[in-house]
C-alpha angles and dihedrals in degrees: 000000000000111000091228092055091047090050091050092050091049091048091049092051091048092049092049090050092050094045092051094052093043088053091051092049094046092050092049092050092045091052092050092047091050092051092046093050092046092052091045092052091049091052092046091053090049091048091049092051092050092047091053091051095242118163108244120217112229090232091056091048091050090050094049096042095036091087089057094058127072110260114238118250113277118260108265090232089059095045098054099071091048092053090049094049091046090051094051093047093046092049090049091050091048091052089049092051090047091053090046088053090055091048096046090043091064089067102026111035094184092060096048102084098041090052092045088051092053090051091050091050091052091049090050091050090050091050089050091054091050090049090049091051091050094045091056087077088074091059098042117102112251113269115246116231114224114262111257110203111172 
């Protein structure tokens, strides 16, 4: 292979690596800045209302300060469908990655097994989510049957 082509390929791979990680860092910082600004604006509106002597409704206070408190754990009845949906989507994505690995592997043999491995990992995570959704039944309180008095 021509040394200039090899150097260009190496430079392209390095640039792609750097651009990816810069993107990840910028998105993380942007998310943190957004959350900080949102909380600051909520507190400023609360401070302005207090300074003007407005009577604050407890529901409004709860809404404004609710983001500051730790949210209680979701009801297990509400969590189960989300785990099930997440499991189905993750399994489907894993199958897609697995098939893509087979397809890419026809042209690039070295990439076949790593891609197949990623697909298998995604399928395993999806199966784990489905198992978690099913195992929640054990922790759910027993459902009461309606009283039948006849």
